[in-house]
C-alpha positions in Angstrom: 70.3 1.4 42.9 68.1 0.6 39.9 65.6 -2.2 39.4 68.4 -4.5 38.2 68.9 -7.3 40.7 72.3 -8.4 42.1 72.3 -11.6 40.1 72.1 -9.7 36.8 74.8 -7.3 38.0 77.1 -10.2 39.1 76.6 -11.9 35.8 77.5 -8.8 33.9 80.5 -8.2 36.2 81.7 -11.8 35.6 81.4 -11.2 31.8 83.3 -7.9 32.0 86.0 -9.6 34.1 86.3 -12.5 31.8 86.7 -10.2 28.8 89.4 -8.2 30.6 91.2 -11.3 31.9 90.5 -10.5 35.5 89.1 -12.8 38.1 86.0 -11.7 40.1 87.0 -13.7 43.2 84.3 -14.6 45.7 85.6 -12.0 48.1 85.6 -9.2 45.5 82.1 -10.3 44.5 81.1 -10.2 48.2 82.6 -6.7 48.7 80.7 -5.5 45.6 77.6 -7.1 47.0 78.0 -5.2 50.3 78.1 -2.0 48.2 75.2 -3.0 46.0 73.1 -3.7 49.1 73.9 -0.4 50.8 71.7 2.6 50.5 74.6 4.9 51.1 78.4 5.1 50.3 80.6 3.1 52.7 84.1 3.5 54.0 86.5 0.5 53.8 86.1 0.0 57.5 82.3 0.0 57.3 82.6 -2.6 54.5 84.8 -4.7 56.8 82.2 -4.5 59.6 79.3 -5.4 57.3 81.3 -8.1 55.6 82.1 -9.7 58.9 78.4 -9.7 59.9 77.0 -10.9 56.5 79.6 -13.4 55.6 80.9 -14.6 59.0 84.4 -13.9 57.9 86.9 -11.2 58.7 88.7 -9.2 56.1 91.7 -6.9 56.8 91.0 -3.3 55.9 94.1 -3.3 53.6 92.6 -6.3 51.7 89.4 -4.4 51.3 91.3 -1.3 49.9 93.0 -3.6 47.4 89.7 -5.1 46.3 88.2 -1.7 46.0 91.1 -0.5 43.8 90.5 -3.5 41.5 86.7 -3.0 41.5 87.3 0.7 40.8 89.6 0.0 37.9 86.8 -2.2 36.4 84.4 0.6 36.9 82.2 -1.5 39.2 82.8 0.9 42.1 83.4 4.6 42.5 85.3 6.4 45.2 83.9 9.6 46.6 87.1 11.5 47.3 85.3 14.2 49.3 83.8 11.5 51.6 86.6 8.9 51.4 83.8 6.4 50.8 82.8 4.0 48.0 79.6 3.1 46.2 78.6 0.6 43.5 78.4 2.0 40.0 74.8 2.4 39.0 75.7 1.6 35.4 77.3 -1.9 35.6 74.7 -3.6 33.5 74.3 -0.8 31.0 75.4 -1.4 27.4 76.0 2.3 26.5 79.4 4.0 26.7 79.8 5.4 30.3 80.0 9.1 30.7 82.2 10.8 33.3 80.3 10.5 36.6 79.1 13.4 38.7 77.8 12.6 42.2 75.1 14.6 43.9 75.7 14.0 47.6 73.1 15.0 50.2 74.9 16.6 53.1 72.0 15.8 55.4 71.2 12.1 54.9 74.2 10.9 52.8 72.1 9.8 49.8 74.0 9.8 46.5 72.8 10.0 43.0 75.2 9.2 40.1 74.6 11.1 36.8 76.7 11.2 33.7 78.3 14.4 32.5 78.0 15.4 28.9 81.3 15.2 26.9 80.9 18.9 25.9 80.9 19.9 29.6 84.1 18.0 30.3 85.8 19.4 27.2 84.9 22.9 28.3 86.3 22.3 31.8 89.5 20.8 30.3 89.9 23.9 28.1 89.4 26.2 31.0 91.9 24.2 33.1 94.5 24.2 30.2 94.1 28.0 29.9 95.0 28.3 33.6 98.2 26.3 32.9 96.9 23.2 34.8 96.3 19.6 33.7 93.1 17.7 34.7 93.9 14.6 36.7 90.4 13.4 37.5 87.2 14.6 35.8 84.8 13.0 38.4 82.7 15.7 40.0 81.2 15.6 43.5 78.6 18.2 44.3 77.4 18.8 47.8 73.6 19.1 47.8 70.4 18.5 49.7 68.1 15.8 48.3 64.4 16.9 48.0 63.4 14.8 51.0 65.9 16.7 53.2 65.3 20.0 51.6 61.5 19.7 52.0 60.8 17.5 55.0 57.3 18.8 55.4 56.3 17.4 52.0 57.0 13.8 53.1 54.2 11.5 54.2 
């Protein structure tokens, strides 16, 4: 995550929810907090376990999935389809227009970096897809990588 603290993120999330007429309930906020505090993407079941430990309250996995759907629609959370895991958006507090995300996923340690894709790249992909007589359903890109720490372990320390 960035240097932005959770209080700033929650304040911005509350503002966005208010503007969209959606409630950021305590449980949704807590689920978002679990993802914000995690150094790696989490499955819904991992969120359930962490939530139970940190909030002394059980949540049903289906409830967590519904909350994640809402948080995803609000662009507070992203789903990594290749991993079936979720992570907090790294741009919740940004004021700029969000680009289509690409996720660089380290296959060794699980670290994920979120980067925006330039509009021209997405347009070129759409054109290529249209020429193949297909229609793009999701422009999010997930790239399997090695982070520099895993690629060069001898350079640590």
